[in-house]
N, C-alpha and C positions, 0 to 999 in steps of 0.2 A: 178197517183192518188194523189189528193191534200191532204196534211197533215192536219189533224184536229187539231184545236187549243185546247189546254188543258184549262179546266175551271180554273179560277183564284183561286177558293176555293180549288181546288185540287193541286195547285202548292205548292211544299214543302217549298220553300223559303218564300213565302207569308204566309204559315201556321205557320212557325217558328216565323216570325215577329209578327203575330197576337197573338200567344201564349205568347211571351215575353211581349208584351204590356198588355195583360190580367193580368199577374202576377204583372207587375209594377203598374197597377191601383189598384189591390187588396192590394199590399204592401203599396201604398200611402194612401189608405183609412184606412188601419190598423194604419198607423203612425198618421194620422189626428185624428182618434178616440182616440188613446192613449194619444195624446197631449192635448186633451180636458178633460182628466180624472183628471187633477191636481195631477198626480202621479209623484213622484220623483224617477227617474231611478238611480240605484246604480251599474252600470256595473263595476266600479273600485273595488268593493268588491268581485267580482267573482273569479279573478285569485288566490287569497289566498286559495280558497277552492280546487284548483287543487294541489298546492304545496306551502309550506311556509317555512320560515327560523325559526329554533328553537334554542334557546340558551341552551347549555348544560354546567352545572357548576360542579366543584368539590369544596365541602365546607369543613370547618374545623370540624373534629369529636369531638373536645373538646377545651376548652380554653388553650391558651399557647402562646409561643414565637416561631417564625419561623426562620429557617435557610435555606437559598436558596443556592443550589449548582447545577448549570446547570439545568437539568430537574427533580431534586429531591428536595422535600420540606420536611424538618424535623421539626416536631412540638413537642416542649417540654412543658409540663405543669404538674399540680398536679396529673393528671391521668396517667402520664408516658410519654413515647416518642414514636412517630410513624413517619415513613418515607413514604412519598407518592410520587410515580413516576408519573410525568405528561406526558401523551401521546403526541406524535407529533401533531402539529396543535392547541394545546391549548395555550392561552395567560395567562401567570402568572400575577396575579393581586396583589401580595404582594411583599414586599422587605425584604431583610435580616435584622433580628432583630425586625421585626414588631410584635406587640402584637395582637392576634386574639381572638375573642370570638367564641363559638360553632356556627356553621352554617354560619360563614363569608365565603365569596367567596375567594377561593385560586386561581383557574384558570377557564377559560371558553372558549368556542368556539361556533361557529354557524354552523349549518348544515341544508341542505334541506331535508324536509320530505314530503311524499305524503299527500295531503289533503283528506278530506272526499269524495270528488267527485271521485278521483282516487281509493280510497279504496272501495267505493261503486261500481265502475265500475268493479273492480277485483272480488267482490262477485257476481255481476250479470253474468259476464263471467263464473265464476266457476260453479254456479248453473245451468247455461244454458248448458254448455258442459256436465256436469254429467247427467242432465236430457235428453239431446239429445241422448247420448249413450244408456241410459236406454230405452228410447222410441224406438230407432231403434232395440234394442235387443228384446223387448217385441213385437213390431210390426211384426218383422220377425217370431217370434215363434208363435204368435197368427194367423198370416196369414196362416201358414201351418196347424194349428189346424182347421181353417175354411174350408180348402180344404181336410181335412182328411176323409178317408173312415170309420173311427171309429166315430159313431154317438155321443158318450159321449164327445169326444174332440170338435166336431163341436158345440154341445150344450153349452159347457162351454165357448167357444170363443164367440159364438153369444150373450150369456147373458152378458159377460164382455163388449163387444163392445156396446151393447144396453144401459146398465146402465151407463157406463162412458160417452158416447156421449149424453146421455139424462139428465145429471145433470150438473149444472154449475161448472166450475173449482174452483171458489172461495169457494163454499160449500164443494167441495172435499178437498181443502186445510184445511179448518176448521175441517173436519172430521178426516183427517190424524193427525193434530196437537193435537186436544183436546181428541181424542179417541185412535187412533192407536199408536201415539207417546207416549201417557201416559201409555198405556198397556205394550208396549215393551221398554219403557224408551229410546226413540230415541231423538237425538238432533233436535232442531228446523230446522237447516239447512238440515239435512237428511230428515225430514218430508216434507219440501218444495220441495226438489229435487225429492223425491219419488212421490209426488202427481203430479208434472209436468210430470215426465216420464211416469207414468201410464196413465195420461190423454191423452197425445199425442201419446202414444203407440197404443191406440185404433184407432185413425185416420190413423196412419201410417200402421196399419194392414190392413185396408180396401184399402188403396192406393196400397199396395204391392199385395194384393189378386187380385185386379182388373187388375194390370199390368201382373201378372203371368198368369191369365186366359185369357188375351188377346192374348197370344202367340198361334199361330196356332197349333192344335193338331197333325198335320202331322209331326211336328218337334219331338214330343215325339216318334212317330212311327219310324221316321228315325233314331233317337238315339238308339232305341231298336233294330233295324235291324243291327246296328253297334256293338251290344254286350254291350252297356252301361246299367248299372242298374239305378234305380230311382235316387239315390244320385248323380251319375255322370252326369246324364241328367240335373238335376236341377242346379248343380254347374257349368257345362261347357257350357250348351246350353241355358237353360231357364232363369236363374237368370241374366246373363249379359244383355240379351235383355230386361228383365222386369225392371231392374234397370235403363236402358237407358230411357225407356218409362215413368217410375215413377219419374225420376229426377226432372223435373220442379215442380211437386207437392210436392215432398219431401223437396225441397229448400223452398217452400212456408210454409210448416209446421215448418221447423226450424226457419224461420223468425217469424212466429206466436209464437213459443215457447219463443224466446228471448223477444218479447214484453209482452207476458203474464207472464213472470218471474217477472214482476213488482208486481204481486199480492201476492208474498211471503212476501212482506213488511208488510202485515196485521198480520203476526205472528212474527213480530219484527226481521226479518232477515234484516240486514243493507245493503241492496242493493241500487242501484241508487235512486229508488223512495223513500225509507225511508230516505236516506240522504237528498233528496230534501225537504221532509217535515220538517226535523230537521233544515235545513238552513233557510227555510221560517219562522219557529217558532222563530228563533234567530235574524233574520235580517229584517223581515217584507218586504221582496223583492220577492213576488211571481212571478211577470212577468219574471224578469231576470233569476231566478232560474229554473223555469219550461221550459223556452225556451232553456236554456243550457242543461237541462236533456233530453229534447226531441231531441236536436241535437246529443247528445251522443248515444241515442238509435238508431237514424237514421243512425249514422255512422256505428254502428255494423251491422244493417240490410242491409245497402248499400254494405258493404264489402261481406256479405254472398250472396247477390244477384249477385254481380260481379263475385264471385268465381263460383257460380252456372251456370251463363251464359258462363263463360270460359270453364267449364267442358262440358256443353251441346254442345258448339260449337266444341270442340275437338272431342266429340263422333260423331257428325254429319259428321265431316271430315273422321272419320274412317268407317262410314256407319252403318246401322242398326237402325237408328232413323227415 
């Protein structure tokens, strides 16, 4: 039987080439548009916002005459005598017998310090990790409440999920910060992490509930016939399968959480987004700054996506997905 020719549009190699050309055209169009804006690009100012050299000095505590002996500086003046030990790595800027005034530099060194972008990245990662752990805990707890035979637990969980999913995250952050955090005297960071965790906990609860209920009821009966109680059945039979099925959606929720963590900047938490606004206000370089910020967020979410795909692939090899 003659082999049918594959359509050119369905050819993978041709498709990859067309996709690359599409993005090249889009990038070129963006470049041309930016070139016609009469905008002065300042890419050389971006690296210092990742890390920069800082000069650290040791100054004279009062007026006097110095005596230099190896790494010890003795300052004698009308206020008395004081010996200062110069740490390793510092360059001594005075000589023996020199007269100094208060606050004159005795020794100095330069050291690298993280810039605002790295500090903002750390805050973003910290608030995202704390919120993710809280969201997973809340989601698991509420999912079991939704499936409970006790009606009051089911009702409480249903109202929580409906209210949280029915109101914007930004509004919830404001409520937590201006009302709840004020009442309980919570730090703004805690308020931001709580609001994110509670918001995504509602979505994760529904994801887990759907995954658990998708497991065939025959497995409950089989576990019961083996003498397992409800807790053992959920821990060893149902939950491992449910988590496998829910994994892609859970990874998606974690990625969404990282991106939505940028909203905590509205309550003055110095995350990546707030750092970006401060840099733009100081340098008037919005394009470079926001492109770099977007790239950093993309880097975090790409890593999460890669880890999720690796775990999913490993689970598929083990079976059960």
